[in-house]
NUBA-228029 format. One record per residue (C-alpha): y, z, x; residue in one letter. Coordinates in steps of 0.2 Angstrom, whole numbers. Each point is the difference from the previous one (the first is absolute). Example, Ala and Ser with C-alpha at 12.3 -4.5 7.8 and 13.67 -1.06 7.14 Angstrom:
<node><c2>-22</c2><c3>39</c3><c1>62</c1><res>A</res></node>
<node><c2>17</c2><c3>-3</c3><c1>6</c1><res>S</res></node>
***
This chain:
<node><c2>386</c2><c3>119</c3><c1>454</c1><res>M</res></node>
<node><c2>2</c2><c3>-13</c3><c1>15</c1><res>D</res></node>
<node><c2>0</c2><c3>-15</c3><c1>-11</c1><res>E</res></node>
<node><c2>17</c2><c3>-10</c3><c1>0</c1><res>K</res></node>
<node><c2>8</c2><c3>-2</c3><c1>-17</c1><res>P</res></node>
<node><c2>0</c2><c3>-18</c3><c1>-7</c1><res>L</res></node>
<node><c2>16</c2><c3>-9</c3><c1>7</c1><res>G</res></node>
<node><c2>1</c2><c3>11</c3><c1>15</c1><res>A</res></node>
<node><c2>11</c2><c3>-6</c3><c1>14</c1><res>R</res></node>
<node><c2>-8</c2><c3>-7</c3><c1>16</c1><res>V</res></node>
<node><c2>5</c2><c3>11</c3><c1>15</c1><res>P</res></node>
<node><c2>8</c2><c3>-7</c3><c1>14</c1><res>N</res></node>
<node><c2>-15</c2><c3>3</c3><c1>11</c1><res>E</res></node>
<node><c2>-10</c2><c3>-12</c3><c1>-10</c1><res>V</res></node>
<node><c2>14</c2><c3>-13</c3><c1>1</c1><res>R</res></node>
<node><c2>1</c2><c3>2</c3><c1>19</c1><res>S</res></node>
<node><c2>-19</c2><c3>-4</c3><c1>1</c1><res>A</res></node>
<node><c2>3</c2><c3>-16</c3><c1>-11</c1><res>R</res></node>
<node><c2>15</c2><c3>-5</c3><c1>11</c1><res>V</res></node>
<node><c2>-11</c2><c3>2</c3><c1>16</c1><res>L</res></node>
<node><c2>-14</c2><c3>-10</c3><c1>-7</c1><res>W</res></node>
<node><c2>12</c2><c3>-13</c3><c1>-7</c1><res>T</res></node>
<node><c2>7</c2><c3>-2</c3><c1>17</c1><res>G</res></node>
<node><c2>-17</c2><c3>-1</c3><c1>9</c1><res>A</res></node>
<node><c2>-7</c2><c3>-13</c3><c1>-11</c1><res>L</res></node>
<node><c2>17</c2><c3>-10</c3><c1>0</c1><res>L</res></node>
<node><c2>-1</c2><c3>0</c3><c1>19</c1><res>G</res></node>
<node><c2>-17</c2><c3>-7</c3><c1>-1</c1><res>L</res></node>
<node><c2>6</c2><c3>-14</c3><c1>-13</c1><res>V</res></node>
<node><c2>15</c2><c3>-5</c3><c1>11</c1><res>L</res></node>
<node><c2>-12</c2><c3>-1</c3><c1>15</c1><res>L</res></node>
<node><c2>-10</c2><c3>-13</c3><c1>-10</c1><res>G</res></node>
<node><c2>15</c2><c3>-9</c3><c1>-6</c1><res>V</res></node>
<node><c2>7</c2><c3>-1</c3><c1>18</c1><res>R</res></node>
<node><c2>-17</c2><c3>-7</c3><c1>7</c1><res>I</res></node>
<node><c2>0</c2><c3>-13</c3><c1>-14</c1><res>V</res></node>
<node><c2>18</c2><c3>-5</c3><c1>5</c1><res>A</res></node>
<node><c2>-5</c2><c3>-2</c3><c1>18</c1><res>L</res></node>
<node><c2>-17</c2><c3>-9</c3><c1>-3</c1><res>R</res></node>
<node><c2>6</c2><c3>-15</c3><c1>8</c1><res>G</res></node>
<node><c2>6</c2><c3>8</c3><c1>15</c1><res>D</res></node>
<node><c2>-15</c2><c3>12</c3><c1>3</c1><res>L</res></node>
<node><c2>-12</c2><c3>-15</c3><c1>0</c1><res>A</res></node>
<node><c2>-8</c2><c3>-2</c3><c1>17</c1><res>G</res></node>
<node><c2>7</c2><c3>17</c3><c1>7</c1><res>L</res></node>
<node><c2>-11</c2><c3>13</c3><c1>8</c1><res>S</res></node>
<node><c2>-3</c2><c3>16</c3><c1>-10</c1><res>V</res></node>
<node><c2>12</c2><c3>9</c3><c1>12</c1><res>G</res></node>
<node><c2>14</c2><c3>-13</c3><c1>-1</c1><res>A</res></node>
<node><c2>-3</c2><c3>-1</c3><c1>-19</c1><res>G</res></node>
<node><c2>3</c2><c3>18</c3><c1>-2</c1><res>A</res></node>
<node><c2>15</c2><c3>0</c3><c1>10</c1><res>E</res></node>
<node><c2>8</c2><c3>-14</c3><c1>-10</c1><res>L</res></node>
<node><c2>-4</c2><c3>10</c3><c1>-17</c1><res>V</res></node>
<node><c2>8</c2><c3>15</c3><c1>8</c1><res>L</res></node>
<node><c2>15</c2><c3>-9</c3><c1>4</c1><res>R</res></node>
<node><c2>2</c2><c3>-5</c3><c1>-18</c1><res>G</res></node>
<node><c2>-6</c2><c3>16</c3><c1>-8</c1><res>M</res></node>
<node><c2>11</c2><c3>14</c3><c1>9</c1><res>W</res></node>
<node><c2>15</c2><c3>-4</c3><c1>-11</c1><res>Q</res></node>
<node><c2>-10</c2><c3>0</c3><c1>-16</c1><res>D</res></node>
<node><c2>-8</c2><c3>16</c3><c1>4</c1><res>W</res></node>
<node><c2>16</c2><c3>8</c3><c1>6</c1><res>L</res></node>
<node><c2>9</c2><c3>-3</c3><c1>-16</c1><res>I</res></node>
<node><c2>-15</c2><c3>6</c3><c1>-9</c1><res>L</res></node>
<node><c2>-2</c2><c3>16</c3><c1>9</c1><res>L</res></node>
<node><c2>18</c2><c3>4</c3><c1>-1</c1><res>A</res></node>
<node><c2>0</c2><c3>-3</c3><c1>-19</c1><res>L</res></node>
<node><c2>-16</c2><c3>11</c3><c1>-2</c1><res>T</res></node>
<node><c2>6</c2><c3>15</c3><c1>10</c1><res>Y</res></node>
<node><c2>17</c2><c3>0</c3><c1>-7</c1><res>A</res></node>
<node><c2>-8</c2><c3>2</c3><c1>-17</c1><res>T</res></node>
<node><c2>-12</c2><c3>13</c3><c1>6</c1><res>I</res></node>
<node><c2>15</c2><c3>9</c3><c1>7</c1><res>T</res></node>
<node><c2>8</c2><c3>0</c3><c1>-17</c1><res>V</res></node>
<node><c2>-16</c2><c3>5</c3><c1>-9</c1><res>L</res></node>
<node><c2>-2</c2><c3>16</c3><c1>11</c1><res>R</res></node>
<node><c2>15</c2><c3>7</c3><c1>-9</c1><res>G</res></node>
<node><c2>-2</c2><c3>11</c3><c1>-16</c1><res>E</res></node>
<node><c2>9</c2><c3>-12</c3><c1>-13</c1><res>G</res></node>
<node><c2>-13</c2><c3>-8</c3><c1>-11</c1><res>T</res></node>
<node><c2>13</c2><c3>-12</c3><c1>-7</c1><res>R</res></node>
<node><c2>5</c2><c3>-6</c3><c1>18</c1><res>A</res></node>
<node><c2>-18</c2><c3>-2</c3><c1>4</c1><res>G</res></node>
<node><c2>-4</c2><c3>-10</c3><c1>-15</c1><res>R</res></node>
<node><c2>15</c2><c3>-12</c3><c1>3</c1><res>A</res></node>
<node><c2>-4</c2><c3>-1</c3><c1>19</c1><res>A</res></node>
<node><c2>-19</c2><c3>-5</c3><c1>-3</c1><res>S</res></node>
<node><c2>5</c2><c3>-12</c3><c1>-14</c1><res>A</res></node>
<node><c2>13</c2><c3>-8</c3><c1>12</c1><res>L</res></node>
<node><c2>-12</c2><c3>-1</c3><c1>14</c1><res>Y</res></node>
<node><c2>-13</c2><c3>-9</c3><c1>-12</c1><res>G</res></node>
<node><c2>13</c2><c3>-13</c3><c1>-4</c1><res>V</res></node>
<node><c2>6</c2><c3>-3</c3><c1>19</c1><res>L</res></node>
<node><c2>-19</c2><c3>0</c3><c1>5</c1><res>A</res></node>
<node><c2>-4</c2><c3>-13</c3><c1>-13</c1><res>S</res></node>
<node><c2>15</c2><c3>-10</c3><c1>5</c1><res>L</res></node>
<node><c2>-4</c2><c3>1</c3><c1>19</c1><res>L</res></node>
<node><c2>-17</c2><c3>-6</c3><c1>-4</c1><res>M</res></node>
<node><c2>6</c2><c3>-15</c3><c1>-11</c1><res>L</res></node>
<node><c2>13</c2><c3>-5</c3><c1>12</c1><res>W</res></node>
<node><c2>-13</c2><c3>-1</c3><c1>14</c1><res>G</res></node>
<node><c2>-11</c2><c3>-10</c3><c1>-11</c1><res>I</res></node>
<node><c2>14</c2><c3>-12</c3><c1>-6</c1><res>G</res></node>
<node><c2>5</c2><c3>-2</c3><c1>19</c1><res>N</res></node>
<node><c2>-17</c2><c3>-10</c3><c1>2</c1><res>L</res></node>
<node><c2>8</c2><c3>-13</c3><c1>-11</c1><res>V</res></node>
<node><c2>16</c2><c3>0</c3><c1>10</c1><res>A</res></node>
<node><c2>-9</c2><c3>-1</c3><c1>16</c1><res>L</res></node>
<node><c2>-9</c2><c3>-15</c3><c1>-6</c1><res>D</res></node>
<node><c2>14</c2><c3>-9</c3><c1>-7</c1><res>M</res></node>
<node><c2>15</c2><c3>5</c3><c1>12</c1><res>L</res></node>
<node><c2>-10</c2><c3>7</c3><c1>15</c1><res>G</res></node>
<node><c2>11</c2><c3>16</c3><c1>-1</c1><res>A</res></node>
<node><c2>4</c2><c3>14</c3><c1>-13</c1><res>P</res></node>
<node><c2>13</c2><c3>-3</c3><c1>-13</c1><res>V</res></node>
<node><c2>17</c2><c3>5</c3><c1>6</c1><res>T</res></node>
<node><c2>18</c2><c3>-2</c3><c1>-8</c1><res>M</res></node>
<node><c2>2</c2><c3>-16</c3><c1>10</c1><res>D</res></node>
<node><c2>-15</c2><c3>-7</c3><c1>-10</c1><res>W</res></node>
<node><c2>7</c2><c3>7</c3><c1>-16</c1><res>V</res></node>
<node><c2>18</c2><c3>-8</c3><c1>3</c1><res>A</res></node>
<node><c2>-7</c2><c3>-17</c3><c1>5</c1><res>Y</res></node>
<node><c2>-12</c2><c3>-1</c3><c1>-15</c1><res>S</res></node>
<node><c2>15</c2><c3>2</c3><c1>-12</c1><res>D</res></node>
<node><c2>-12</c2><c3>10</c3><c1>-10</c1><res>I</res></node>
<node><c2>15</c2><c3>7</c3><c1>-11</c1><res>A</res></node>
<node><c2>4</c2><c3>-18</c3><c1>-7</c1><res>H</res></node>
<node><c2>-18</c2><c3>-6</c3><c1>-3</c1><res>T</res></node>
<node><c2>-8</c2><c3>0</c3><c1>-16</c1><res>D</res></node>
<node><c2>-18</c2><c3>-4</c3><c1>6</c1><res>V</res></node>
<node><c2>-3</c2><c3>17</c3><c1>10</c1><res>I</res></node>
<node><c2>-12</c2><c3>7</c3><c1>-12</c1><res>F</res></node>
<node><c2>-10</c2><c3>-17</c3><c1>-2</c1><res>D</res></node>
<node><c2>-1</c2><c3>1</c3><c1>20</c1><res>S</res></node>
<node><c2>-6</c2><c3>18</c3><c1>0</c1><res>I</res></node>
<node><c2>-14</c2><c3>-4</c3><c1>-13</c1><res>W</res></node>
<node><c2>-4</c2><c3>-15</c3><c1>10</c1><res>H</res></node>
<node><c2>-3</c2><c3>10</c3><c1>16</c1><res>L</res></node>
<node><c2>-8</c2><c3>15</c3><c1>-9</c1><res>V</res></node>
<node><c2>-16</c2><c3>-5</c3><c1>-9</c1><res>S</res></node>
<node><c2>-6</c2><c3>12</c3><c1>-14</c1><res>P</res></node>
<node><c2>-15</c2><c3>4</c3><c1>10</c1><res>L</res></node>
<node><c2>11</c2><c3>6</c3><c1>15</c1><res>A</res></node>
<node><c2>11</c2><c3>9</c3><c1>-13</c1><res>F</res></node>
<node><c2>-15</c2><c3>10</c3><c1>-8</c1><res>F</res></node>
<node><c2>-7</c2><c3>2</c3><c1>18</c1><res>G</res></node>
<node><c2>16</c2><c3>9</c3><c1>6</c1><res>V</res></node>
<node><c2>1</c2><c3>10</c3><c1>-16</c1><res>A</res></node>
<node><c2>-19</c2><c3>6</c3><c1>3</c1><res>A</res></node>
<node><c2>5</c2><c3>5</c3><c1>18</c1><res>L</res></node>
<node><c2>14</c2><c3>10</c3><c1>-6</c1><res>V</res></node>
<node><c2>-11</c2><c3>9</c3><c1>-13</c1><res>A</res></node>
<node><c2>-13</c2><c3>3</c3><c1>13</c1><res>A</res></node>
<node><c2>12</c2><c3>7</c3><c1>12</c1><res>L</res></node>
<node><c2>7</c2><c3>12</c3><c1>-13</c1><res>V</res></node>
<node><c2>-17</c2><c3>5</c3><c1>-7</c1><res>L</res></node>
<node><c2>-8</c2><c3>1</c3><c1>17</c1><res>G</res></node>
<node><c2>13</c2><c3>13</c3><c1>6</c1><res>A</res></node>
<node><c2>-2</c2><c3>10</c3><c1>-16</c1><res>R</res></node>
<node><c2>-18</c2><c3>0</c3><c1>3</c1><res>G</res></node>
<node><c2>0</c2><c3>5</c3><c1>18</c1><res>L</res></node>
<node><c2>13</c2><c3>13</c3><c1>-2</c1><res>A</res></node>
<node><c2>-12</c2><c3>14</c3><c1>-5</c1><res>G</res></node>
<node><c2>-10</c2><c3>-4</c3><c1>17</c1><res>W</res></node>
<node><c2>2</c2><c3>15</c3><c1>11</c1><res>R</res></node>
<node><c2>-4</c2><c3>-10</c3><c1>16</c1><res>A</res></node>
<node><c2>15</c2><c3>-5</c3><c1>10</c1><res>P</res></node>
<node><c2>-3</c2><c3>-19</c3><c1>-1</c1><res>G</res></node>
<node><c2>18</c2><c3>-5</c3><c1>-6</c1><res>A</res></node>
<node><c2>8</c2><c3>10</c3><c1>15</c1><res>A</res></node>
<node><c2>-12</c2><c3>-7</c3><c1>12</c1><res>L</res></node>
<node><c2>3</c2><c3>-18</c3><c1>-6</c1><res>L</res></node>
<node><c2>19</c2><c3>3</c3><c1>1</c1><res>L</res></node>
<node><c2>-2</c2><c3>8</c3><c1>17</c1><res>G</res></node>
<node><c2>-8</c2><c3>-17</c3><c1>6</c1><res>L</res></node>
<node><c2>14</c2><c3>-10</c3><c1>-8</c1><res>F</res></node>
<node><c2>12</c2><c3>12</c3><c1>11</c1><res>G</res></node>
<node><c2>-10</c2><c3>-5</c3><c1>15</c1><res>L</res></node>
<node><c2>1</c2><c3>-18</c3><c1>-4</c1><res>G</res></node>
<node><c2>19</c2><c3>1</c3><c1>-2</c1><res>I</res></node>
<node><c2>2</c2><c3>7</c3><c1>17</c1><res>V</res></node>
<node><c2>-13</c2><c3>-13</c3><c1>7</c1><res>S</res></node>
<node><c2>8</c2><c3>-15</c3><c1>-9</c1><res>G</res></node>
<node><c2>18</c2><c3>4</c3><c1>4</c1><res>A</res></node>
<node><c2>-5</c2><c3>2</c3><c1>19</c1><res>A</res></node>
<node><c2>-8</c2><c3>-17</c3><c1>-1</c1><res>L</res></node>
<node><c2>13</c2><c3>-8</c3><c1>-10</c1><res>D</res></node>
<node><c2>12</c2><c3>0</c3><c1>16</c1><res>T</res></node>
<node><c2>-12</c2><c3>-13</c3><c1>9</c1><res>A</res></node>
<node><c2>2</c2><c3>-19</c3><c1>-5</c1><res>P</res></node>
<node><c2>-12</c2><c3>-8</c3><c1>-11</c1><res>T</res></node>
<node><c2>-4</c2><c3>-18</c3><c1>-5</c1><res>G</res></node>
<node><c2>2</c2><c3>5</c3><c1>-19</c1><res>V</res></node>
<node><c2>17</c2><c3>-2</c3><c1>-8</c1><res>A</res></node>
<node><c2>9</c2><c3>16</c3><c1>-2</c1><res>R</res></node>
<node><c2>3</c2><c3>-4</c3><c1>-19</c1><res>A</res></node>
<node><c2>-19</c2><c3>1</c3><c1>-3</c1><res>R</res></node>
<node><c2>-1</c2><c3>17</c3><c1>7</c1><res>L</res></node>
<node><c2>15</c2><c3>9</c3><c1>-8</c1><res>V</res></node>
<node><c2>-2</c2><c3>10</c3><c1>-16</c1><res>N</res></node>
<node><c2>8</c2><c3>-11</c3><c1>-15</c1><res>P</res></node>
<node><c2>9</c2><c3>15</c3><c1>-8</c1><res>A</res></node>
<node><c2>8</c2><c3>4</c3><c1>17</c1><res>W</res></node>
<node><c2>4</c2><c3>-17</c3><c1>4</c1><res>A</res></node>
<node><c2>9</c2><c3>-3</c3><c1>-18</c1><res>F</res></node>
<node><c2>10</c2><c3>17</c3><c1>2</c1><res>L</res></node>
<node><c2>6</c2><c3>-4</c3><c1>17</c1><res>R</res></node>
<node><c2>6</c2><c3>-17</c3><c1>-6</c1><res>S</res></node>
<node><c2>11</c2><c3>8</c3><c1>-14</c1><res>I</res></node>
<node><c2>19</c2><c3>-1</c3><c1>5</c1><res>G</res></node>
<node><c2>-3</c2><c3>-10</c3><c1>16</c1><res>G</res></node>
<node><c2>-5</c2><c3>-16</c3><c1>-9</c1><res>S</res></node>
<node><c2>10</c2><c3>-16</c3><c1>3</c1><res>E</res></node>
<node><c2>-9</c2><c3>-10</c3><c1>-13</c1><res>G</res></node>
<node><c2>13</c2><c3>2</c3><c1>-13</c1><res>D</res></node>
<node><c2>14</c2><c3>-6</c3><c1>11</c1><res>A</res></node>
<node><c2>-11</c2><c3>-15</c3><c1>6</c1><res>A</res></node>
<node><c2>-4</c2><c3>-5</c3><c1>-18</c1><res>V</res></node>
<node><c2>19</c2><c3>2</c3><c1>-5</c1><res>A</res></node>
<node><c2>4</c2><c3>-12</c3><c1>15</c1><res>A</res></node>
<node><c2>-11</c2><c3>-13</c3><c1>-8</c1><res>L</res></node>
<node><c2>11</c2><c3>-1</c3><c1>-15</c1><res>G</res></node>
<node><c2>14</c2><c3>-14</c3><c1>-4</c1><res>P</res></node>
<node><c2>10</c2><c3>-3</c3><c1>15</c1><res>G</res></node>
<node><c2>-4</c2><c3>0</c3><c1>19</c1><res>D</res></node>
<node><c2>-17</c2><c3>7</c3><c1>3</c1><res>A</res></node>
<node><c2>-1</c2><c3>-4</c3><c1>19</c1><res>R</res></node>
<node><c2>4</c2><c3>18</c3><c1>4</c1><res>S</res></node>
<node><c2>-17</c2><c3>5</c3><c1>-6</c1><res>A</res></node>
<node><c2>-8</c2><c3>-11</c3><c1>13</c1><res>F</res></node>
<node><c2>12</c2><c3>3</c3><c1>14</c1><res>A</res></node>
<node><c2>-13</c2><c3>9</c3><c1>11</c1><res>T</res></node>
<node><c2>-13</c2><c3>-13</c3><c1>-1</c1><res>V</res></node>
<node><c2>-1</c2><c3>-11</c3><c1>16</c1><res>P</res></node>
<node><c2>1</c2><c3>-19</c3><c1>-2</c1><res>G</res></node>
<node><c2>-16</c2><c3>-10</c3><c1>7</c1><res>L</res></node>
<node><c2>4</c2><c3>-11</c3><c1>14</c1><res>P</res></node>
<node><c2>1</c2><c3>-19</c3><c1>-5</c1><res>R</res></node>
<node><c2>-15</c2><c3>-10</c3><c1>4</c1><res>P</res></node>
<node><c2>1</c2><c3>-15</c3><c1>11</c1><res>A</res></node>
<node><c2>3</c2><c3>-16</c3><c1>-8</c1><res>D</res></node>
<node><c2>-16</c2><c3>-9</c3><c1>-6</c1><res>P</res></node>
<node><c2>-4</c2><c3>-17</c3><c1>6</c1><res>P</res></node>
<node><c2>0</c2><c3>-7</c3><c1>-17</c1><res>K</res></node>
<node><c2>15</c2><c3>4</c3><c1>-12</c1><res>R</res></node>
<node><c2>-4</c2><c3>12</c3><c1>-14</c1><res>I</res></node>
<node><c2>2</c2><c3>-8</c3><c1>-16</c1><res>R</res></node>
<node><c2>-6</c2><c3>13</c3><c1>-13</c1><res>N</res></node>
<node><c2>1</c2><c3>19</c3><c1>0</c1><res>V</res></node>
<node><c2>-9</c2><c3>12</c3><c1>-11</c1><res>L</res></node>
<node><c2>8</c2><c3>17</c3><c1>-3</c1><res>L</res></node>
<node><c2>-10</c2><c3>14</c3><c1>-6</c1><res>Y</res></node>
<node><c2>8</c2><c3>15</c3><c1>-8</c1><res>A</res></node>
<node><c2>-11</c2><c3>15</c3><c1>-4</c1><res>Y</res></node>
<node><c2>8</c2><c3>12</c3><c1>-11</c1><res>E</res></node>
<node><c2>-13</c2><c3>15</c3><c1>1</c1><res>S</res></node>
<node><c2>-10</c2><c3>-5</c3><c1>15</c1><res>T</res></node>
<node><c2>4</c2><c3>7</c3><c1>17</c1><res>P</res></node>
<node><c2>-2</c2><c3>-11</c3><c1>15</c1><res>A</res></node>
<node><c2>-14</c2><c3>11</c3><c1>7</c1><res>R</res></node>
<node><c2>-11</c2><c3>-5</c3><c1>-14</c1><res>R</res></node>
<node><c2>1</c2><c3>-18</c3><c1>5</c1><res>A</res></node>
<node><c2>-10</c2><c3>-9</c3><c1>14</c1><res>E</res></node>
<node><c2>10</c2><c3>-6</c3><c1>15</c1><res>G</res></node>
<node><c2>11</c2><c3>16</c3><c1>0</c1><res>W</res></node>
<node><c2>-9</c2><c3>17</c3><c1>-1</c1><res>E</res></node>
<node><c2>-12</c2><c3>-3</c3><c1>-14</c1><res>G</res></node>
<node><c2>-19</c2><c3>0</c3><c1>5</c1><res>T</res></node>
<node><c2>-8</c2><c3>-3</c3><c1>-17</c1><res>V</res></node>
<node><c2>-3</c2><c3>-20</c3><c1>-2</c1><res>P</res></node>
<node><c2>10</c2><c3>-2</c3><c1>-16</c1><res>V</res></node>
<node><c2>13</c2><c3>-13</c3><c1>5</c1><res>T</res></node>
<node><c2>-10</c2><c3>-13</c3><c1>10</c1><res>P</res></node>
<node><c2>12</c2><c3>-14</c3><c1>-5</c1><res>H</res></node>
<node><c2>16</c2><c3>9</c3><c1>4</c1><res>L</res></node>
<node><c2>-9</c2><c3>4</c3><c1>17</c1><res>K</res></node>
<node><c2>-4</c2><c3>-18</c3><c1>3</c1><res>A</res></node>
***
């Protein structure tokens, strides 16, 4: 009889098909996430210029995805069922993490203008705060939470459903991602008007910042004692000319969590501080 007994093990060939389709679908999801992240920069651009900008932001995302996908496929080509099961399970976890990190990066880009790095973690003093979970629930609405959970489920179920399709759809999509990697890397050498931090892969940006962050040292320098060393590299502003009428009153504004680039009169463009500007 050709029927498989109940509880039969899934062969590595089936796992390979699922991994390929997971990578193909995830690549499309990451493309959508990157377009959302660059929606403000894409406004007003021609189709060609917009595609070029998207490729600049996508090539790292697809490179990490393809490296992870084909490394898993290499393991699955072996004869070991246990190793194949472990590799496919690990791939599912890392693929989900890659997607969730990309979606979470949308919040970071909106708030910080850049991906989260070890410097941001150090300066936020996250290890000594008791409101971190309150902040997370404030940023992530129940609708967003269930939406992301539904996206993960659709990715898993979609890959399982398409794994039995004999047409080389997954391989074709992954091949197109490979062309996108080459094109994006070639285009990435030219200057662009978009901040580099908005184009880099968030996971890669965070991993690169580990070990090279100076955030902890800067925060430590702000403790009791002389903290001037933390600002030693900041140049002083030239003293303005004496006004015709003597200044009698001075108002000093100290913003704990507002960077100067968010305020008008410095680099801010959103009209949120009209009185300070005046």
